[in-house]
C-alpha positions as CSV (number, residue, x, y, z in Angstrom):
1,M,0.1,-0.1,0.1
2,Y,1.4,3.5,-1.0
3,F,0.9,6.3,1.4
4,S,2.1,9.8,-0.2
5,N,4.2,11.5,2.0
6,T,2.2,14.9,1.6
7,V,-0.7,13.1,3.1
8,I,1.5,11.6,6.0
9,W,2.8,15.0,7.0
10,Q,-0.6,17.0,6.6
11,T,-2.1,14.1,9.1
12,Y,0.9,14.5,11.2
13,S,0.0,18.2,11.6
14,A,-3.5,17.7,12.0
15,L,-2.9,15.6,14.8
16,F,-0.3,17.8,16.5
17,I,-3.2,20.1,16.5
18,L,-5.7,18.0,18.3
19,R,-3.2,16.8,20.5
20,S,-2.4,20.4,22.0
21,I,-6.1,21.1,21.9
22,T,-7.1,18.1,23.7
23,K,-4.0,18.4,26.1
24,Y,-5.1,22.0,26.7
25,F,-8.3,20.6,27.9
26,I,-7.4,17.7,29.9
27,E,-4.7,19.8,31.8
28,I,-6.4,23.2,32.1
29,D,-9.7,23.1,31.6
30,S,-12.0,19.9,31.9
31,E,-12.9,17.0,30.3
32,Q,-16.6,18.0,30.5
33,N,-15.7,21.1,28.3
34,L,-13.9,18.3,25.9
35,Y,-16.2,16.0,25.5
36,P,-19.3,18.2,23.8
37,Y,-16.6,19.0,20.5
38,F,-16.6,15.1,20.1
39,L,-20.6,14.4,20.3
40,P,-22.4,13.9,17.0
41,H,-24.5,16.3,15.7
42,D,-27.3,14.1,14.0
43,N,-30.0,12.6,15.0
44,S,-29.7,9.4,13.9
45,I,-30.6,6.3,16.2
46,E,-27.0,4.7,16.3
47,R,-25.2,8.0,17.6
48,I,-21.5,7.0,18.2
49,S,-19.2,9.2,19.8
50,L,-16.7,11.1,17.8
51,M,-14.3,10.8,20.2
52,S,-14.9,6.9,20.2
53,I,-14.0,7.0,16.4
54,F,-11.0,9.0,17.0
55,V,-9.6,6.7,19.4
56,D,-10.3,3.8,17.6
57,T,-8.5,5.9,14.2
58,L,-5.8,6.1,16.5
59,F,-5.5,2.5,17.3
60,R,-6.0,1.5,13.8
61,T,-3.1,4.0,12.2
62,T,-0.6,2.4,14.7
63,I,-1.9,-1.5,13.4
64,F,-2.3,-0.6,9.6
65,V,0.1,2.2,8.9
66,P,3.4,0.7,8.2
67,V,6.4,1.8,10.2
68,E,8.9,3.1,7.5
69,S,11.1,6.3,7.8
70,Y,8.5,8.5,6.2
71,S,6.1,7.4,8.6
72,Y,7.7,7.6,11.8
73,G,6.5,11.1,12.6
74,L,3.0,9.9,12.1
75,H,3.2,7.2,14.4
76,L,5.3,9.3,17.0
77,E,2.6,12.1,17.0
78,V,-0.2,9.2,17.1
79,L,1.2,8.0,20.4
80,N,1.8,11.2,21.7
81,T,-1.9,11.6,21.2
82,L,-2.9,8.8,22.7
83,L,-0.9,9.2,26.0
84,S,-2.3,12.8,26.2
85,L,-5.7,11.5,26.2
86,L,-4.8,8.9,29.0
87,S,-3.2,11.7,30.9
88,I,-6.9,12.1,32.1
89,Q,-5.7,10.2,35.1
90,M,-3.1,12.7,36.3
91,C,-5.2,15.7,35.7
92,A,-8.6,14.9,36.5
93,K,-10.2,16.0,39.9
94,E,-12.6,13.3,40.0
95,A,-11.9,9.4,39.7
96,A,-10.6,8.2,36.1
97,L,-13.4,5.4,36.1
98,I,-16.2,7.8,35.4
99,S,-14.1,9.5,32.8
100,A,-15.8,9.2,29.1
101,I,-12.2,9.0,27.8
102,Y,-11.2,6.6,29.8
103,S,-14.2,4.2,29.6
104,I,-13.8,4.8,25.5
105,F,-10.1,3.5,25.9
106,M,-11.2,0.5,28.2
107,H,-13.8,-0.5,26.0
108,R,-11.8,-0.4,22.9
109,L,-9.0,-2.5,24.4
110,E,-11.6,-5.1,25.6
111,Y,-13.3,-5.0,22.0
112,G,-9.6,-5.4,20.4
113,N,-9.2,-8.0,22.7
114,K,-12.0,-10.0,21.3
115,I,-10.9,-9.5,17.9
116,Y,-7.6,-10.4,17.9
117,L,-8.1,-13.6,19.9
118,K,-10.6,-14.6,17.3
119,I,-7.6,-14.4,14.6
């Protein structure tokens, strides 16, 4: 599979901006003010959180994009973004177990284990 260097660097830059914004909300503001930006805006029956899709896409990027010299920056930024989202445990004023972001990660890991154990 061929990945364009331009697309990879644009994705890297977009992830850097998203990581900076989410890091601000997690460290300075609060998760309650971050999460509404990731809620779906349609009235469909199946309302999947955009945060769930975002986290799932980050996981899939680490798995499916090959680690090459041209994609190293992208992988580094994906992992930094995942770590920034998981830092909610360090910065939260309430228990992280009730955190929406933390529950998305734990659900994703549980779902991922079921899929990979079947293979």
